[in-house]
PASE-753494 format. One line per field, with one value per residue (C-alpha): x, y, z; residue number from 1. Coordinates in steps of 0.1 Angstrom, whole numbers, padded with zeros to 4 digits, always signed. Layout:
N
u <- c(X, ...)
v <- c(Y, ...)
w <- c(Z, ...)
drenmar <- c(NUM, ...)
This chain:
542
u <- c(-0130, -0153, -0137, -0106, -0113, -0126, -0097, -0076, -0095, -0088, -0052, -0052, -0067, -0051, -0023, -0031, -0038, -0003, +0007, -0008, +0006, +0041, +0032, +0032, +0060, +0083, +0069, +0082, +0117, +0115, +0142, +0163, +0177, +0156, +0125, +0106, +0110, +0099, +0069, +0059, +0063, +0043, +0014, +0019, +0014, -0017, -0032, -0025, -0041, -0067, -0074, -0069, -0093, -0117, -0110, -0114, -0145, -0164, -0189, -0188, -0163, -0165, -0161, -0131, -0114, -0123, -0100, -0076, -0062, -0059, -0043, -0016, -0014, -0001, +0021, +0039, +0055, +0063, +0097, +0110, +0105, +0122, +0149, +0155, +0149, +0182, +0200, +0190, +0198, +0235, +0240, +0242, +0214, +0241, +0257, +0224, +0214, +0179, +0165, +0175, +0156, +0129, +0132, +0125, +0092, +0083, +0077, +0058, +0036, +0031, +0017, -0004, -0017, -0024, -0042, -0067, -0072, -0074, -0108, -0093, -0064, -0068, -0029, -0027, -0058, -0066, -0097, -0110, -0129, -0156, -0160, -0159, -0186, -0172, -0135, -0147, -0118, -0118, -0084, -0070, -0057, -0026, -0018, +0019, +0022, +0017, +0047, +0066, +0056, +0065, +0102, +0110, +0098, +0119, +0150, +0147, +0144, +0176, +0190, +0182, +0190, +0223, +0229, +0217, +0244, +0273, +0263, +0260, +0297, +0310, +0296, +0313, +0290, +0264, +0239, +0240, +0243, +0212, +0194, +0199, +0198, +0160, +0151, +0165, +0139, +0112, +0121, +0119, +0090, +0065, +0087, +0080, +0046, +0046, +0061, +0035, +0008, +0025, +0037, +0019, +0032, -0003, -0033, -0058, -0063, -0063, -0050, -0024, -0002, +0017, -0005, +0002, +0043, +0037, +0019, +0050, +0076, +0057, +0056, +0095, +0102, +0080, +0094, +0129, +0119, +0103, +0127, +0157, +0164, +0157, +0162, +0181, +0212, +0223, +0252, +0282, +0314, +0336, +0366, +0370, +0360, +0388, +0416, +0422, +0432, +0459, +0428, +0400, +0368, +0334, +0306, +0271, +0234, +0202, +0195, +0229, +0238, +0274, +0273, +0312, +0344, +0381, +0412, +0428, +0394, +0400, +0434, +0428, +0404, +0408, +0390, +0354, +0336, +0328, +0300, +0279, +0243, +0255, +0248, +0271, +0259, +0269, +0306, +0309, +0297, +0321, +0345, +0335, +0312, +0284, +0271, +0255, +0274, +0248, +0228, +0237, +0229, +0238, +0270, +0303, +0310, +0347, +0356, +0388, +0385, +0408, +0408, +0434, +0426, +0448, +0469, +0467, +0450, +0441, +0417, +0404, +0370, +0351, +0313, +0302, +0269, +0267, +0247, +0252, +0223, +0209, +0193, +0207, +0220, +0240, +0270, +0311, +0330, +0367, +0390, +0426, +0457, +0467, +0487, +0520, +0512, +0485, +0516, +0543, +0519, +0507, +0544, +0547, +0516, +0523, +0555, +0543, +0510, +0523, +0538, +0506, +0485, +0505, +0505, +0468, +0470, +0487, +0466, +0433, +0452, +0467, +0429, +0413, +0440, +0436, +0396, +0398, +0423, +0398, +0365, +0341, +0335, +0300, +0286, +0310, +0311, +0344, +0365, +0382, +0412, +0406, +0377, +0405, +0427, +0399, +0386, +0420, +0421, +0390, +0385, +0421, +0402, +0375, +0399, +0416, +0382, +0362, +0339, +0317, +0317, +0296, +0300, +0268, +0277, +0249, +0244, +0215, +0191, +0194, +0213, +0224, +0191, +0184, +0216, +0206, +0164, +0164, +0201, +0238, +0222, +0196, +0220, +0242, +0213, +0207, +0241, +0238, +0202, +0217, +0250, +0229, +0205, +0238, +0250, +0220, +0209, +0239, +0260, +0291, +0311, +0298, +0316, +0300, +0321, +0310, +0326, +0326, +0303, +0271, +0281, +0289, +0304, +0291, +0314, +0292, +0321, +0305, +0264, +0263, +0249, +0214, +0213, +0232, +0206, +0179, +0199, +0203, +0166, +0160, +0185, +0166, +0133, +0141, +0159, +0129, +0105, +0132, +0135, +0096, +0091, +0118, +0105, +0133, +0125, +0097, +0103, +0109, +0147, +0153, +0188, +0202, +0224, +0244, +0260, +0293, +0302, +0333, +0332, +0305, +0319, +0359, +0383, +0403, +0392, +0393, +0371, +0347, +0348, +0340, +0315, +0293, +0299, +0285, +0259, +0251, +0254, +0225, +0199, +0201, +0193, +0163, +0146, +0168, +0156, +0162, +0188, +0210, +0236, +0255, +0248, +0264, +0242, +0231, +0249, +0224, +0237, +0220)
v <- c(+0831, +0813, +0780, +0800, +0811, +0770, +0756, +0780, +0772, +0734, +0739, +0759, +0729, +0701, +0720, +0714, +0681, +0672, +0699, +0670, +0642, +0655, +0664, +0626, +0621, +0641, +0624, +0592, +0606, +0629, +0614, +0632, +0664, +0694, +0672, +0691, +0726, +0708, +0694, +0730, +0743, +0716, +0728, +0763, +0756, +0737, +0761, +0789, +0768, +0754, +0793, +0807, +0784, +0792, +0829, +0823, +0811, +0832, +0856, +0886, +0907, +0895, +0856, +0867, +0891, +0863, +0839, +0857, +0862, +0822, +0827, +0847, +0821, +0799, +0823, +0839, +0803, +0791, +0811, +0812, +0776, +0771, +0790, +0770, +0735, +0751, +0754, +0726, +0703, +0719, +0716, +0752, +0760, +0742, +0775, +0800, +0809, +0796, +0833, +0845, +0814, +0830, +0864, +0850, +0844, +0880, +0897, +0869, +0870, +0905, +0904, +0877, +0894, +0929, +0907, +0895, +0926, +0945, +0958, +0983, +0998, +0991, +0985, +0957, +0962, +0994, +0991, +0967, +0974, +0963, +0918, +0916, +0896, +0878, +0868, +0871, +0884, +0915, +0940, +0945, +0980, +0973, +0994, +0999, +0968, +0945, +0964, +0956, +0917, +0918, +0933, +0908, +0877, +0891, +0898, +0866, +0846, +0869, +0854, +0818, +0813, +0830, +0804, +0774, +0789, +0788, +0756, +0745, +0763, +0741, +0705, +0689, +0653, +0658, +0645, +0670, +0698, +0686, +0687, +0726, +0731, +0716, +0738, +0772, +0767, +0755, +0786, +0806, +0799, +0815, +0848, +0850, +0845, +0872, +0896, +0890, +0896, +0930, +0944, +0955, +0924, +0915, +0907, +0900, +0930, +0912, +0873, +0860, +0839, +0826, +0789, +0783, +0791, +0771, +0744, +0733, +0739, +0709, +0687, +0693, +0691, +0658, +0646, +0651, +0628, +0601, +0603, +0619, +0604, +0641, +0634, +0600, +0613, +0635, +0661, +0657, +0679, +0662, +0682, +0675, +0635, +0633, +0648, +0617, +0606, +0581, +0554, +0542, +0559, +0555, +0574, +0554, +0570, +0559, +0539, +0518, +0533, +0546, +0582, +0591, +0570, +0584, +0572, +0552, +0526, +0515, +0509, +0483, +0467, +0469, +0438, +0451, +0475, +0505, +0525, +0556, +0549, +0512, +0490, +0492, +0456, +0441, +0453, +0438, +0401, +0408, +0412, +0382, +0398, +0379, +0403, +0433, +0463, +0488, +0481, +0503, +0538, +0555, +0541, +0531, +0493, +0487, +0448, +0433, +0417, +0399, +0395, +0375, +0388, +0400, +0397, +0394, +0425, +0426, +0457, +0473, +0489, +0516, +0522, +0557, +0567, +0605, +0621, +0665, +0674, +0647, +0634, +0601, +0605, +0574, +0563, +0572, +0539, +0541, +0513, +0512, +0489, +0475, +0445, +0449, +0453, +0430, +0400, +0416, +0416, +0378, +0367, +0381, +0365, +0335, +0337, +0350, +0330, +0312, +0341, +0360, +0329, +0331, +0370, +0369, +0342, +0361, +0395, +0376, +0366, +0406, +0418, +0395, +0402, +0439, +0438, +0419, +0449, +0474, +0461, +0457, +0422, +0426, +0453, +0446, +0484, +0502, +0502, +0535, +0534, +0532, +0558, +0583, +0578, +0583, +0608, +0626, +0620, +0628, +0663, +0670, +0665, +0682, +0716, +0711, +0707, +0734, +0708, +0703, +0674, +0664, +0643, +0624, +0610, +0586, +0575, +0551, +0563, +0547, +0516, +0509, +0506, +0480, +0457, +0460, +0456, +0429, +0418, +0418, +0397, +0421, +0449, +0432, +0428, +0463, +0473, +0449, +0462, +0495, +0485, +0468, +0501, +0518, +0496, +0500, +0535, +0550, +0556, +0540, +0567, +0572, +0553, +0542, +0530, +0516, +0545, +0531, +0508, +0524, +0554, +0553, +0581, +0585, +0608, +0621, +0634, +0659, +0671, +0705, +0707, +0711, +0673, +0657, +0667, +0656, +0621, +0620, +0622, +0598, +0577, +0581, +0580, +0543, +0533, +0541, +0520, +0489, +0488, +0492, +0459, +0443, +0407, +0410, +0439, +0449, +0484, +0515, +0519, +0555, +0572, +0609, +0625, +0657, +0672, +0693, +0701, +0715, +0743, +0756, +0745, +0734, +0726, +0701, +0664, +0671, +0703, +0683, +0655, +0679, +0698, +0667, +0656, +0686, +0690, +0652, +0666, +0688, +0665, +0644, +0677, +0681, +0648, +0626, +0608, +0641, +0655, +0682, +0709, +0724, +0763, +0780, +0788, +0825, +0848, +0877, +0904, +0925)
w <- c(+0435, +0464, +0449, +0454, +0487, +0494, +0485, +0506, +0540, +0527, +0525, +0561, +0577, +0561, +0568, +0606, +0601, +0587, +0616, +0642, +0624, +0629, +0662, +0667, +0644, +0669, +0699, +0690, +0688, +0719, +0735, +0711, +0716, +0703, +0701, +0726, +0711, +0672, +0684, +0702, +0667, +0649, +0677, +0668, +0629, +0638, +0663, +0636, +0605, +0622, +0636, +0602, +0582, +0607, +0600, +0564, +0568, +0592, +0580, +0601, +0619, +0654, +0648, +0621, +0647, +0676, +0653, +0647, +0684, +0682, +0655, +0673, +0696, +0674, +0649, +0682, +0698, +0663, +0655, +0693, +0694, +0661, +0673, +0706, +0683, +0664, +0691, +0713, +0683, +0673, +0714, +0716, +0742, +0769, +0767, +0773, +0806, +0815, +0823, +0787, +0771, +0792, +0784, +0746, +0754, +0768, +0737, +0721, +0751, +0751, +0715, +0723, +0750, +0731, +0707, +0728, +0747, +0713, +0720, +0746, +0732, +0695, +0696, +0676, +0649, +0650, +0624, +0603, +0564, +0552, +0541, +0505, +0497, +0466, +0488, +0525, +0532, +0556, +0558, +0591, +0597, +0624, +0654, +0670, +0688, +0658, +0643, +0673, +0666, +0636, +0638, +0668, +0645, +0617, +0639, +0655, +0622, +0602, +0637, +0633, +0599, +0603, +0627, +0607, +0582, +0603, +0612, +0576, +0572, +0604, +0596, +0564, +0561, +0537, +0551, +0578, +0555, +0535, +0572, +0572, +0534, +0543, +0576, +0561, +0533, +0556, +0577, +0546, +0535, +0559, +0558, +0521, +0529, +0557, +0534, +0507, +0531, +0543, +0510, +0481, +0461, +0479, +0448, +0472, +0502, +0533, +0520, +0545, +0527, +0556, +0559, +0525, +0535, +0562, +0547, +0524, +0556, +0571, +0540, +0543, +0579, +0576, +0547, +0567, +0595, +0577, +0547, +0554, +0591, +0605, +0645, +0633, +0619, +0649, +0645, +0666, +0671, +0647, +0651, +0689, +0682, +0657, +0675, +0686, +0653, +0670, +0678, +0658, +0662, +0646, +0654, +0654, +0657, +0680, +0651, +0654, +0615, +0615, +0606, +0605, +0610, +0607, +0590, +0616, +0622, +0580, +0588, +0619, +0603, +0564, +0554, +0574, +0549, +0566, +0547, +0559, +0576, +0574, +0604, +0630, +0645, +0613, +0614, +0653, +0636, +0609, +0637, +0655, +0682, +0695, +0721, +0711, +0724, +0720, +0747, +0772, +0768, +0803, +0808, +0786, +0777, +0775, +0762, +0744, +0702, +0688, +0652, +0631, +0592, +0579, +0608, +0647, +0663, +0702, +0701, +0730, +0721, +0746, +0734, +0752, +0749, +0734, +0753, +0755, +0766, +0789, +0755, +0744, +0706, +0700, +0708, +0702, +0699, +0704, +0686, +0707, +0693, +0722, +0703, +0710, +0753, +0751, +0736, +0760, +0791, +0786, +0785, +0816, +0830, +0819, +0837, +0872, +0871, +0903, +0918, +0914, +0932, +0960, +0964, +0959, +0992, +1011, +1003, +1015, +1045, +1048, +1043, +1069, +1094, +1086, +1090, +1126, +1135, +1122, +1130, +1162, +1167, +1181, +1154, +1125, +1122, +1123, +1157, +1168, +1155, +1125, +1122, +1138, +1105, +1082, +1098, +1098, +1059, +1049, +1065, +1055, +1022, +1024, +1037, +1003, +0982, +1003, +1008, +1037, +1061, +1093, +1122, +1142, +1175, +1183, +1224, +1229, +1257, +1291, +1279, +1313, +1325, +1296, +1305, +1342, +1337, +1303, +1304, +1287, +1257, +1250, +1257, +1230, +1206, +1212, +1201, +1170, +1161, +1157, +1138, +1112, +1107, +1102, +1077, +1058, +1054, +1047, +1020, +1006, +1014, +1047, +1079, +1109, +1139, +1177, +1198, +1227, +1248, +1233, +1218, +1176, +1153, +1117, +1092, +1061, +1036, +1015, +1034, +1051, +1085, +1072, +1053, +1080, +1107, +1078, +1075, +1118, +1124, +1096, +1116, +1153, +1139, +1119, +1154, +1177, +1147, +1151, +1189, +1189, +1165, +1177, +1197, +1223, +1239, +1257, +1264, +1241, +1234, +1218, +1207, +1208, +1185, +1188, +1153, +1142, +1109, +1093, +1083, +1103, +1137, +1134, +1110, +1131, +1143, +1178, +1182, +1156, +1185, +1211, +1199, +1186, +1227, +1235, +1213, +1222, +1259, +1252, +1233, +1267, +1287, +1267, +1268, +1254, +1219, +1195, +1170, +1181, +1166, +1196, +1203, +1230, +1260, +1262, +1285, +1299, +1314, +1346)
drenmar <- c(1, 2, 3, 4, 5, 6, 7, 8, 9, 10, 11, 12, 13, 14, 15, 16, 17, 18, 19, 20, 21, 22, 23, 24, 25, 26, 27, 28, 29, 30, 31, 32, 33, 34, 35, 36, 37, 38, 39, 40, 41, 42, 43, 44, 45, 46, 47, 48, 49, 50, 51, 52, 53, 54, 55, 56, 57, 58, 59, 60, 61, 62, 63, 64, 65, 66, 67, 68, 69, 70, 71, 72, 73, 74, 75, 76, 77, 78, 79, 80, 81, 82, 83, 84, 85, 86, 87, 88, 89, 90, 91, 92, 93, 94, 95, 96, 97, 98, 99, 100, 101, 102, 103, 104, 105, 106, 107, 108, 109, 110, 111, 112, 113, 114, 115, 116, 117, 118, 119, 120, 121, 122, 123, 124, 125, 126, 127, 128, 129, 130, 131, 132, 133, 134, 135, 136, 137, 138, 139, 140, 141, 142, 143, 144, 145, 146, 147, 148, 149, 150, 151, 152, 153, 154, 155, 156, 157, 158, 159, 160, 161, 162, 163, 164, 165, 166, 167, 168, 169, 170, 171, 172, 173, 174, 175, 176, 177, 178, 179, 180, 181, 182, 183, 184, 185, 186, 187, 188, 189, 190, 191, 192, 193, 194, 195, 196, 197, 198, 199, 200, 201, 202, 203, 204, 205, 206, 207, 208, 209, 210, 211, 212, 213, 214, 215, 216, 217, 218, 219, 220, 221, 222, 223, 224, 225, 226, 227, 228, 229, 230, 231, 232, 233, 234, 235, 236, 237, 238, 239, 240, 241, 242, 243, 244, 245, 246, 247, 248, 249, 250, 251, 252, 253, 254, 255, 256, 257, 258, 259, 260, 261, 262, 263, 264, 265, 266, 267, 268, 269, 270, 271, 272, 273, 274, 275, 276, 277, 278, 279, 280, 281, 282, 283, 284, 285, 286, 287, 288, 289, 290, 291, 292, 293, 294, 295, 296, 297, 298, 299, 300, 301, 302, 303, 304, 305, 306, 307, 308, 309, 310, 311, 312, 313, 314, 315, 316, 317, 318, 319, 320, 321, 322, 323, 324, 325, 326, 327, 328, 329, 330, 331, 332, 333, 334, 335, 336, 337, 338, 339, 340, 341, 342, 343, 344, 345, 346, 347, 348, 349, 350, 351, 352, 353, 354, 355, 356, 357, 358, 359, 360, 361, 362, 363, 364, 365, 366, 367, 368, 369, 370, 371, 372, 373, 374, 375, 376, 377, 378, 379, 380, 381, 382, 383, 384, 385, 386, 387, 388, 389, 390, 391, 392, 393, 394, 395, 396, 397, 398, 399, 400, 401, 402, 403, 404, 405, 406, 407, 408, 409, 410, 411, 412, 413, 414, 415, 416, 417, 418, 419, 420, 421, 422, 423, 424, 425, 426, 427, 428, 429, 430, 431, 432, 433, 434, 435, 436, 437, 438, 439, 440, 441, 442, 443, 444, 445, 446, 447, 448, 449, 450, 451, 452, 453, 454, 455, 456, 457, 458, 459, 460, 461, 462, 463, 464, 465, 466, 467, 468, 469, 470, 471, 472, 473, 474, 475, 476, 477, 478, 479, 480, 481, 482, 483, 484, 485, 486, 487, 488, 489, 490, 491, 492, 493, 494, 495, 496, 497, 498, 499, 500, 501, 502, 503, 504, 505, 506, 507, 508, 509, 510, 511, 512, 513, 514, 515, 516, 517, 518, 519, 520, 521, 522, 523, 524, 525, 526, 527, 528, 529, 530, 531, 532, 533, 534, 535, 536, 537, 538, 539, 540, 541, 542)
């Protein structure tokens, strides 16, 4: 019997080591959906089995109870981690609120707390038997909170298996079904060990068979990752993808292997063999493409490919990364047959080539003329005429889409004295310096204009008042530093800024201009070199 005890301790310890190896394998594929939860599962199994090995090896009650507490730390995280892995792996977790995910750990945390404070209440273990000198086993008599935790674990396990069965029915691909079958077996084995431990089926009272079940579970999951490509072949919503049946479609995993394709693709490229698990790069090389279309994992790539075998076909191909849960899972490749349209287009392009060249020249001249009419020649910013039209258009869009828009009115403090003291050339350099700052520090969607002599306007679509205030403050500090560093200036030059905002202040351009101007006036009154949002003066009653 002692030999059996030694074997069991070694199995538990080996399972812990294997779980750490599994953790490393999963970490290498941490970009895949669900991997972070599976890493938690591997760590939990390692903690549980190491603790159980030490529990079994302990020769006194106090040490056995101590290591049992560590077992609970691993065991209580196991099923929640598996449950969230399955939900994330199959793209279900995004439909669950973060609050509900946190609630999933309420019962496990309570059980762990009860185990570590059991000496004060006995709710997990109400008592202990003497240690059997032959087997070194001790029977734990369980309290009410133990039953509560077991019921929670079993309910969660049943829901987990039911979810896996649903996914097995949904996915028709044999590769995905096999992964699900392996997972169902891996989850069931520790449950069987737990049932044996808690019932009269246990031939050795006090012996927990769960570590044996977890050993086979870890072996199965490890084989799934290393041999059966778990975390490589990611389930894809086939029904959604293949609703675009008129185009050729191919699904490629993160290892550039073909996961799936539709019949339309086989008809488009009948001479190119396509097989499950085959190289997607090889398919494109056979189509005559030299560059790798799978270099970008963040944005879609579009390109045109012309093939002549067995007949001329012009394909418009889009390669899009699959990121359903913000984790990269592979690519979706769509082949659109553009042959007829492109042949017709080429004929028109050839006939109109000269005309298009002339139109292009005219368009360039028009753009140059338009730029001259809407730009301030000194600063290169837009002028008042353009700004008025753009402001009106953007405000209408903001009202229609119920999005905010902010207006900054900027004035150079004591600009007249700068001209008087240093000359108009220096004044122009100050204006140019502010213009360059406005060009570089704001977004492309923001529009800056020179409003008057030393006044500037900045339109910030989509920004709330607080965000606009922060931008304005950053502009003020940037200009103050730039004027301090400018070699052509011998005195500090600052700016004051007034802010108005839709919907906070007004819903028309006239009032927004007026309120921004009043805010600028208040900034001047308060000492200049500051940002102000207009506030009405307080009226005191006597």
